[in-house]
C-alpha angles and dihedrals in degrees: 000000000000132000117211123170118252108232098177123015092216097046113093121231116258104269129199102216093187093052091036093226145092112286095241097193095047089047089056097233116202097207144341145204111222123230110285132205116250110282094021125117133221136184140198125188120194136168103221125195118229110284143079126304136173122226107204140167114250096201108114111267096008097099090051089051090056104265095146140086138190118247122199119197115199126192 
């Protein structure tokens, strides 16, 4: 999972069509949880400023299949 900020709601995230996933570096992700083996746990702690962010899966094909959600941080 990666968490990049959403700068414009109508601007798509940079997408690597060859890798079939969001281009994490170009999206400017603020943090990530690496792929984990089944049954394993991971954690990410961030202090986010007010604004919009997208939480999306970085496994190839998963973002395109809908594994993402918008996250709004209010003051």
